C-alpha positions in Angstrom: 3.6 -58.0 -30.8 0.8 -56.4 -32.3 -1.0 -55.7 -29.0 2.3 -53.3 -27.8 2.5 -51.9 -31.3 -1.2 -50.6 -30.5 -0.4 -49.5 -26.9 2.1 -47.3 -28.3 0.0 -46.0 -30.6 -2.8 -45.0 -28.6 -1.3 -41.4 -26.8 -1.3 -39.8 -30.4 -5.0 -38.7 -30.7 -5.0 -36.8 -27.2 -1.6 -34.6 -28.7 -4.0 -33.7 -31.8 -6.3 -32.5 -30.1 -4.5 -31.0 -27.1 -2.8 -28.8 -30.2 -6.3 -27.1 -30.7 -6.0 -26.1 -27.1 -5.7 -22.1 -26.5 -2.8 -20.5 -25.3 -4.5 -18.8 -22.2 -6.1 -22.1 -21.2 -2.8 -24.1 -21.5 -1.4 -21.3 -19.1 -4.2 -22.0 -16.7 -3.6 -25.5 -16.5 0.5 -24.7 -15.8 -0.6 -22.3 -12.9 -2.9 -25.2 -11.8 -0.2 -28.1 -12.0 2.2 -25.4 -9.8 -0.4 -24.7 -7.3 -1.1 -28.5 -7.1 3.0 -29.2 -6.7 3.0 -26.5 -4.2 0.1 -27.8 -2.1 1.7 -31.5 -2.3 5.3 -30.2 -0.9 4.0 -27.4 1.3 6.0 -25.1 -0.6 4.6 -21.3 -0.4 6.8 -19.5 -3.2 5.0 -21.7 -5.7 1.5 -20.4 -4.5 3.4 -16.9 -4.7 4.6 -17.8 -8.5 1.1 -18.9 -9.8 -0.5 -15.6 -8.5 2.3 -13.9 -10.2 1.5 -15.5 -13.6 -2.4 -15.0 -12.8 -1.9 -11.8 -12.8 -0.3 -11.4 -16.3 -3.3 -13.6 -17.6 -6.1 -11.5 -16.3 -6.8 -9.2 -19.2 -6.9 -12.5 -21.4 -9.4 -14.5 -19.6 -13.0 -15.2 -20.9 -16.0 -17.5 -20.2 -15.3 -20.4 -22.5 -11.6 -20.3 -21.0 -12.7 -20.3 -17.7 -15.3 -23.2 -17.9 -13.0 -25.5 -19.4 -10.3 -24.9 -16.7 -12.8 -25.4 -14.3 -13.9 -28.7 -15.4 -10.4 -29.6 -15.7 -9.0 -28.8 -12.2 -12.1 -29.5 -10.1 -14.0 -32.9 -9.8 -16.8 -33.2 -12.1 -20.1 -33.1 -10.5 -18.7 -31.2 -7.3 -20.6 -28.7 -5.6 -17.7 -26.1 -6.4 -17.5 -27.1 -9.8 -21.7 -26.1 -10.4 -21.5 -22.9 -8.0 -18.6 -21.5 -10.1 -20.0 -22.6 -13.6 -23.7 -20.7 -12.6 -21.7 -17.3 -12.2 -20.5 -17.7 -15.8 -22.2 -16.6 -18.7 -23.7 -19.4 -20.9 -22.9 -17.6 -24.4 -19.1 -18.2 -25.3 -19.1 -21.6 -23.5 -19.8 -23.3 -26.5 -17.0 -22.1 -28.2 -14.4 -24.3 -26.3 -16.0 -27.6 -26.8 -12.9 -28.9 -28.4 -10.9 -28.1 -25.6 -13.5 -29.6 -23.1 -13.3 -33.0 -24.8 -9.6 -32.8 -24.7 -9.4 -32.2 -21.4 -12.0 -35.1 -20.7 -9.4 -37.4 -22.5 -6.8 -36.5 -20.1 -6.5 -38.4 -17.0 -9.0 -36.7 -14.4 -7.8 -35.6 -11.2 -9.4 -37.7 -8.8 -8.5 -35.3 -5.3 -9.0 -31.9 -5.9 -6.7 -29.7 -3.5 -8.4 -26.8 -1.5 -5.6 -24.7 -2.9 -7.0 -25.7 -6.2 -10.3 -25.0 -5.0 -9.6 -21.4 -4.0 -7.7 -20.3 -6.6 -10.8 -21.4 -8.7 -12.7 -18.6 -6.7 -10.4 -16.2 -7.3 -10.2 -16.3 -10.9 -14.0 -16.5 -11.4 -14.2 -13.3 -8.8 -11.4 -11.6 -11.2 -13.3 -12.5 -14.4 -16.6 -10.8 -12.6 -15.1 -7.7 -11.7 -13.5 -7.0 -14.8 -16.6 -7.4 -16.9 -18.3 -5.1 -14.3 -20.7 -7.8 -13.1 -20.6 -6.8 -9.5 -23.6 -8.6 -7.9 -22.6 -12.0 -9.5 -19.1 -10.7 -7.9 -20.2 -10.3 -4.4 -22.2 -13.6 -4.3 -19.1 -15.4 -5.6 -16.9 -13.7 -3.2 -19.0 -14.2 0.2 -19.3 -18.0 -1.0 -15.3 -17.9 -1.4 -14.8 -16.8 2.0 -17.7 -18.9 4.0 -15.4 -21.8 2.3 -12.0 -20.1 3.4 -12.9 -20.3 7.0 -12.9 -24.2 7.2 -9.3 -23.9 5.7 -6.3 -23.5 8.5 -3.5 -24.4 5.6 -0.3 -22.2 5.3 -0.2 -22.7 1.4 -3.5 -21.2 1.3 -2.9 -17.8 3.0 -1.1 -16.4 0.0 -4.4 -16.9 -2.3 -6.8 -15.7 1.1 -4.7 -12.6 1.0 -5.8 -12.0 -2.6 -9.2 -12.9 -1.9 -9.7 -10.9 0.8 -8.8 -7.8 -1.4 -11.5 -8.9 -3.8 -14.1 -9.5 -1.4 -13.8 -6.4 0.1 -13.3 -4.4 -3.6 -17.0 -6.1 -4.9 -18.4 -4.4 -2.0 -16.8 -1.3 -2.2 -17.8 -1.0 -6.4 -21.6 -1.7 -5.1 -21.3 1.1 -2.6 -22.0 -1.4 0.2 -18.5 -1.5 1.7 -20.2 -1.0 5.5 -21.9 -4.4 5.4 -18.9 -6.5 5.3 -17.2 -4.4 8.5 -17.7 -6.8 11.0 -17.0 -9.7 8.9 -13.4 -8.3 7.8 -12.9 -7.6 11.7 -13.7 -11.4 12.5 -11.5 -12.5 9.4 -8.7 -10.4 11.0 -9.2 -12.0 14.6 -9.0 -15.5 12.9 -5.6 -14.5 10.8 -4.3 -13.4 14.0 -5.2 -16.6 15.6 -3.7 -18.6 12.7 -0.3 -16.6 12.7 -1.3 -15.7 8.9 1.0 -12.7 9.2 0.2 -12.1 5.3 -3.5 -12.2 5.9 -3.2 -9.8 8.8 -1.6 -7.0 6.8 -4.0 -7.0 3.9 -7.3 -7.3 6.5 -5.8 -4.4 8.3 -5.6 -2.0 5.3 -8.6 -3.2 4.3 -10.2 -2.3 7.9 -8.5 1.2 7.6 -9.6 1.6 4.1 -13.2 0.9 5.4 -13.4 3.3 8.3 -11.6 6.3 5.8 -14.1 5.1 3.3 -17.2 6.6 5.8 -14.4 9.0 7.1 -14.4 7.4 10.7 -10.7 8.7 11.3 -11.1 8.1 15.2 -11.8 4.3 14.9 -9.5 4.0 12.3 -6.4 4.9 14.3 -7.7 3.3 17.3 -7.4 0.0 15.6 -4.0 0.9 14.3 -2.7 2.1 17.7 -3.9 -1.7 19.0 -2.8 -4.0 16.1 0.3 -5.2 17.0 2.7 -4.5 14.1 5.7 -6.9 12.8 7.9 -7.3 9.7 6.3 -6.3 6.5 5.6 -9.4 4.1 4.3 -7.4 1.6 5.7 -4.4 -0.2 2.0 -3.6 -2.0 0.7 -4.0 2.0 3.3 -1.7 3.3 3.0 1.2 0.9 -0.9 1.1 1.5 -0.6 1.2 5.1 1.9 3.8 4.9 -0.7 5.9 2.7 -3.1 5.5 5.4 -1.4 6.0 8.2 -0.4 9.6 6.4 -4.0 10.4 5.6 -4.7 9.7 9.4 -2.1 11.7 10.8 -3.1 14.8 8.4 -6.5 14.9 9.8 -5.2 14.7 13.1 -2.9 17.7 12.7 0.5 15.7 12.9 1.5 17.3 9.5 5.3 15.9 9.8 4.5 12.6 10.5 2.2 12.6 8.0 4.5 14.0 5.3 7.2 11.3 6.3 4.8 8.6 5.6 3.1 9.7 2.5 6.2 10.6 0.6 8.0 7.1 2.2 4.8 5.4 0.3 5.2 7.3 -3.0 8.8 6.4 -3.1 8.3 2.5 -2.2 5.5 2.2 -4.5 6.2 0.0 -7.7 6.7 2.0 -10.6 3.5 0.6 -12.5 1.1 1.7 -9.5 1.0 5.1 -11.2 -2.7 5.8 -9.7 -1.3 5.4 -6.4 1.6 7.3 -6.3 -0.3 10.0 -8.1 -2.6 10.1 -4.7 0.5 10.2 -2.5 1.6 12.9 -4.2 -1.5 14.7 -3.9 -2.2 14.5 -0.1 1.8 15.0 0.4 1.4 18.3 -1.7 -1.6 19.5 0.8 0.6 18.4 3.8 3.8 20.3 2.5 1.5 23.3 1.9 0.3 23.1 5.7 3.6 22.7 6.8 4.8 26.1 5.1 6.9 24.6 2.5 6.4 24.9 -1.3 6.6 21.7 -3.0 9.3 21.7 -6.1 7.9 22.4 -9.6 9.7 18.8 -10.4 7.0 17.1 -8.3 4.2 18.4 -10.6 6.3 17.8 -13.7 6.7 14.0 -13.1 6.0 11.5 -16.5 2.8 10.5 -16.5 1.4 12.6 -13.4 1.3 16.2 -15.2 -2.1 16.3 -16.0 -3.7 14.5 -12.5 -1.5 17.0 -10.8 -2.7 20.3 -12.2 -4.7 21.2 -10.0 -2.8 21.1 -7.2 0.0 23.1 -8.9 -2.5 26.0 -9.2 -3.4 25.5 -5.9 0.6 25.6 -5.0 1.0 28.7 -7.0 -1.9 30.2 -5.3 -0.6 29.7 -1.7 3.2 30.7 -3.1 1.8 34.0 -4.3 -0.6 34.6 -1.1 -3.3 35.9 -3.7 -6.3 35.2 -1.9 -8.6 35.7 -4.8 -6.8 33.7 -6.9 -6.5 30.8 -3.9 -10.0 31.1 -4.0 -11.1 30.8 -7.9 -8.5 27.6 -7.7 -10.8 25.9 -5.0 -14.2 26.8 -6.8 -12.6 25.6 -10.5 -11.3 22.2 -9.3 -13.8 21.6 -6.3 -15.1 18.4 -8.3 -11.9 17.0 -8.2 -10.9 18.0 -4.7 -14.1 16.4 -3.8 -13.0 13.4 -5.1 -9.7 13.1 -3.8 -11.1 13.9 -0.2 -9.2 17.0 0.1 -11.9 19.6 0.3 -11.5 20.1 4.3 -7.4 20.3 4.0 -7.8 22.8 1.6 -10.1 25.1 3.7 -7.2 24.6 6.1 -4.7 26.1 3.6 -6.6 29.7 3.6 -5.0 30.9 7.0 -1.8 30.1 4.9 -2.3 31.9 2.0 -3.1 35.0 4.5 -0.1 34.8 6.2 2.2 34.0 3.0 0.2 37.4 1.6 0.8 39.2 4.9 4.8 38.3 5.2 4.9 39.9 1.4 3.5 43.1 2.2 5.8 43.6 5.3 8.3 43.2 3.2 7.2 45.6 0.9 6.3 48.2 3.2 7.9 49.5 6.1 4.5 51.3 7.1 0.9 50.4 5.4 -2.5 51.0 6.7 -4.9 48.0 8.0 -7.3 49.2 5.1 -4.8 48.5 2.4 -3.5 45.5 4.4 -7.3 44.3 3.9 -7.7 45.5 0.1 -4.3 43.7 -0.6 -5.3 40.7 1.1 -8.6 40.7 -0.8 -10.5 40.2 2.4 -14.1 39.5 1.5 -15.7 40.1 5.1 -18.2 42.9 6.4 -15.3 44.8 8.5 -12.3 43.8 6.8 -10.2 46.7 8.8 -10.7 44.8 11.9 -10.3 41.3 10.5 -7.3 42.6 8.9 -6.2 43.7 12.6 -6.6 40.6 13.9 -5.0 38.8 11.5 -2.0 40.9 11.6 -1.8 40.7 15.7 -2.2 36.8 15.5 0.9 36.6 12.8 3.1 38.8 15.0 2.1 36.7 17.8 3.1 33.7 16.0 6.8 35.0 14.7 5.4 35.2 11.4 6.3 38.9 10.7 8.1 41.3 12.7 6.2 44.1 13.3 3.8 46.7 15.2 0.4 47.7 15.2 -0.3 51.1 16.0 -3.9 50.7 17.1 -4.6 54.7 17.1 -3.9 55.7 13.7 -4.4 52.5 12.4 -1.5 51.1 10.6 1.2 48.4 10.7 4.7 49.5 11.3 7.0 46.7 9.7 10.7 46.5 11.4 13.6 46.9 9.5 15.5 43.3 8.1 18.8 43.5 9.5 21.7 41.1 8.3 20.3 37.5 8.5 23.5 36.3 10.3 22.5 39.1 13.4 19.4 36.8 13.9 18.6 33.3 15.3 18.0 31.6 12.0 21.5 30.4 11.1 21.6 28.6 14.8 18.4 27.2 14.4 19.5 25.7 10.7 23.2 24.6 12.3 21.0 22.6 15.6 18.5 21.0 12.7 21.6 19.6 10.8 24.0 18.7 14.0 20.7 17.1 15.4 20.7 15.1 12.4 24.2 13.9 12.8 24.0 13.0 16.0 20.9 10.9 15.4 22.7 9.5 12.9 25.4 8.6 14.7 23.3 7.1 17.6 21.7 4.6 15.4 25.1 3.6 13.7 26.2 2.7 17.1 23.1 1.0 18.2 23.4 -1.4 14.9 27.0 -2.2 15.7 26.3 -3.2 19.3 27.1 -6.6 20.5 24.8 -8.8 22.0 24.9 -9.3 25.7 27.2 -11.9 27.4 29.1 -12.4 23.7 32.2 -12.4 25.7 31.2 -15.0 27.8 30.4 -17.2 24.6 33.9 -16.4 23.4 35.7 -17.5 26.4 33.6 -20.7 26.5 34.4 -21.6 22.9 38.0 -20.8 23.4 38.0 -23.2 26.5 36.4 -26.0 24.5 39.3 -25.5 21.8 41.9 -25.9 24.2 40.5 -29.2 25.7 39.9 -30.4 22.0 43.6 -30.0 21.1 44.7 -31.5 24.2 42.7 -34.8 24.0 44.0 -34.6 19.8 47.5 -34.4 21.5 46.8 -37.1 23.9 45.3 -39.4 21.6 48.6 -38.9 18.9 50.8 -39.7 22.2 48.6 -42.7 22.3 49.0 -43.8 19.0 52.6 -43.2 19.0 53.0 -45.7 22.1 51.2 -48.2 20.2 53.6 -47.5 17.0 56.5 -48.0 19.2 55.3 -51.3 20.7 54.4 -52.8 17.3 58.1 -52.2 16.2 
């Protein structure tokens, strides 16, 4: 009996020691248990939940907590534990001696799942990036990718997708993004062969980002066009894909498709992704201006985005007024911001839109005006402003931007009188656009309601089977009734 009492009292010391464990370490242990359970039962949703909980603890990670967690979760003396511990600073590890002792007092894990190993790489990599230890982060990410290539488990795919992102991000922070382009292509090929669709989405976006970082738009479009598309598994990755697609379409002068992609990416982005939505809004504003549209004022007054979109608001105002001098001043004032946003070459294209808008305002205000006055009002800074104004007016008339004629002998522009708008083709074009939209929506609805082929035959077969079953039941009931009559 005394031995039984002693056995019951033994678990008390570990409880008192575990009470000194920090809440962050305790949460990490719970996440490790969740990953272990998901790996054992092959439930990917548990791994997804573990990654989501890790993001919430990201800002609370310390070197001492990570060291204690690695010693708890990994096999003691393993190569992975030694390698990951070498990346952590040694100064702060002594603060968690009590926690390490408490974890050592607990039952050790005899077998470490590969998911726990990859998760440990991911935790250390996030910690190194947050503490701006980029060279160590590159080394850690490269070691994690080498280990990841040896694994082919569906429960690792979620962790691998996050690891791919931070692998590329660590090289981007050190300015050596081109070094891993071949490795990313190999990883994408491996994910395709393993049918890892989440990994394919992530790696495709990383490759597009890699190409666009070096302005390799042609190569990015070739990769995008030859990559098979499937249903998106991650909303974040789908938003990134739409953003990169919008940038590619913009450079290729396909402004309508670019506008739809950028606006859709901004709408689908999470509320917390403010920086991403700001970047999408910047490119969308430029694309709309290139299309001849003027964005609404509410676009620039969104919560938390007013300061970031201030340069584009002033740019939009200059395009709306058609003042070439104001447009030039805004472009020079925010040249550093536009260079950072990689929109400088697009703003150069806007110069023609500014000139066309100013010319349209002049044609509305004056029935006849000399080409010299047109050049003065447009503020053309060239050696031959009158000749340039004549060419600009002629091109605008040919494109249909203004309704006017040029008297080359006297050197003036004669605007035609604007009559009733309903006597022109504009209402007809507007109605045509609306009717085409309604017809397109009707056709899509009809296609959505279309029944699968040979559906009536399946219903006919099921009806025949139903009649056979009813006939068999009737015969069985009749046979049972006859047997009952025989018994009586």
